[in-house]
N, C-alpha and C positions, 0 to 999 in steps of 0.2 A: 319382676314385671312379667306379665303374660301377654303374648301376642296371639291373636286368633285370625284364621283365614277361612275363606270359603272352601268347602271340601266336596269330594265326589260322592256319588250314590253309595249308601250303606255306611258311610262314615259320618258320625254325628257331629264331631268337631275335631279340630287339630290345634293343640296348644303347644307353645314352646315356653318351658318354665325352667327356672334355676333351682337346683336341688343340691345344697351343700357345695356350691361352686361348680357343679356339673350342669351343662345345658342339656335338657332332656325334651325330646319331642313326644308329646302324649296324644295318641290317636284314640278317640272313643268310638266304639262300635257296639251294635246290639249283640254282645257276646257275654259269656258267664265268667270267664277268668281273665286275669292279667298276664301279659307276656312281656318279657324284657329281652331286647336284642342290642348287641353292640355291633355296629355295621361298618365295614370298610367303605370308603378308603380312609376315613379320618377318625375312626372309632366313635362315630356318632351313636348316641344313646337314644333308643326308641322304645316306648312303652305302648302297647295296645291294651286298652282297658275297657271295661263295660261302660255303657253310656251314663249310667246313674252314679258311678263311683265318685267319691269326693277327691278333690285335689290333695287333701291331707293324707288320704289312704295311699294315693300314688306316691307321695313324697316319702312316706314310711317304707313302702315297698322297695323303692329305689335306694334309699339311704341304708337299709339293712343289707344291701347287696353291693355296696361300694367297693369292697375288696375284690369281689369277683369281676366287677366292671373294669377296674384298673388292670387286672390281670389279662382280661380279654383285649383291652386296648394295647397293652404291651405285646401281646401275641400278634395282633394286626400289624404293628410296627415291624416286628421281625419278619412277617410274611412279605411286607413291602420291600424291606432291605434285601431279602433273598431273591425276590423277583427282579429288582432293579440290577442286582449283581448278575443275574442270569442274562438279562437283556443287554447289559453293558458288555458282557463277555461274548455275545453272539458274533461270530466271525463274518466277514464280508466275502468269504471265499465263494467263488462261482464255479459251477460245473463247466467242463470243457465245452467249447462251442460244438454244436451238432449233437450233443448228448442230452439236451434238455427234453423232458417229457411232459406232456400235458394230460390232465385227467379228463377223460370223456366218459359218458355213460355208454351202455351197450349199443346205442344207436349212433354213436360217434359225435353226439352233440357236446359242445363245450359246457362246463358247469355254468349255471345261472342262479340268480337269487331264488331261494326256495320259498315255500309258503310258510304261514305261521306254524310254529312248532307245537307238537302235542306231546313230545317226550324230549328230555334233554338231561345232560349231565352238568350240574352246576358246581361252583366252588362250594366250600364247606357250608356256608350259609346261603340259602337261596336268595337272600337279600343282598348278597355281595355285589358291589359295583366296581367300576374301574378305579384306578389310583387317583383319579381326579382329572377334570377336563383339561387343565393347563398342563399337568404332568403327562397325561396320556397323549396330548398333541405333541409334546416334546419327544416322547418315546417313539410314536408312530410316524416318523418322518417317511418321506417317499422311499428313501433308500432302505430303511428297515422293513417297510411293507414289501418291497420288491424281494429282499432277501428271504423274508419269511414265506412269501408265496412260492418262490422258487424252490425252497427247501421242501415244502409240502408237495409240490408237483413232482419233485424228484423222488420222494419216498413212497408216495401213495400207490403207484401202479403195481409194484411188487407186493405191497401189503394187501391191496384189494384182490390180487390174483390168489394169494394164499388164503385169506380169510373168507373169500367167497366160497371156496371149496370146502373149508371147515364148517362154516356156519350154514351154508346151503341157501343163502339169499344174497342178493346183490342190490345195492342202491341204484335208483334210476339216475340220480344226479348228486354230485357233491359240490358244495360251494364253500368258499373261505371268506370269513368276515371278521372284523374286529368286534368282538362280542363283549357286552358289559358285565355279564354275570354268569356265563356258561362257558364250558370248554367245548361243548358240542350240543347238537340237538337233532331230532329226527321227526319227520312227519310220516308215520307208518302208512297212512292211506295213500300217499303219493310215492313213497319210497325215497324221498329226498332227505339228505343229510347235510347239515351245516357244521363246519369245524371252525373253531376259534383260530384266527390267523397266528395267535401267539404260540400255538403248538409248533409252528415252524422254527421257533427260536429255542425250543426246549429239547430235552433228551428224547431220542426216537421212541423209547419205550412208552412215554406218555402219549404220544400220537397213536401208537398201536393200541394202547388201552382204550382211549376215547373212541377210536374207530370201531373196535370190537363191541364196546358198550352200545354205540349207536346202531351198529348193524344187528345186534341182538334185539333191538327194538323193532326190527322188521318182522320178528316173530311175536314179540310181546310188547304191548304198549306201555305198561307200568313197570314198577320196580318190585313187584311182589315175589312170592316164593318161586313161581315158574321162571321169572326173569333171572333170579339168583341161581337157580339150578342150571340154567343154560350157561350163565357166565362161569360157574364153577367148572362146567364141562369144557368150555372153550378156552378159558384163561384162568387156571386155578389160583394164580396169585393176584387176581384182580383187586382184592381188598387192600393188599399191601400197596399196589400201585395207586389206588385211589387215595390212600392215606398220604403217600408221598406227594402226589400231585396237589393235594389240598394244603400243602405247606406254602404254596405259591399264591400270590394274589392275581386276580384277573386284571390285566391292564386296561 
């Protein structure tokens, strides 16, 4: 059975169809080629197809890639298990009273919500989402949020001091948020950086990598050769760190 719903501009139609026991969302747009994605949190299968292509062609396209689809779904499950183990192992240890540090910009203002992002570092697939609204709510209790924020506030002043001298630019503001699909983002025009609160529950080297990535965007807005050259200079092992970070799902 096929279900159809109203869609946004540039999308001709969105259908949900069953292909060999797999539920597939088919989005038709005025494009030339078909694209297949398996998306977290649940391994959802999504095909973006040209407007005039037949349903039979879509079914063939998906069916011939069933082995790949199942492999990607297993990979997503592993990512989720790794992430939940990491969060479950996050300690509740607090820093001694009187030693807590808060992250301000150079004018002494407290971080506040930034503007819409123009650059950002996402999880492996830019379509990645959190582990699911119910599970995410379970993970992000008030206590976990407090511990993650405290960890970030504790680590960032020293990191900023070091990397501002290395990179030669400094963000105007940094904010922490529960982000659905990114580890961080930057708005170069305003100098504002947003960091995923989840980084406060992870190994410090991941926070450092994301911070360097976003601060590099204060020089270069995209991810082209110039950006990569700067990253190679600032943090030579950044590709390895990116690969390791992408083992984890965004909560």
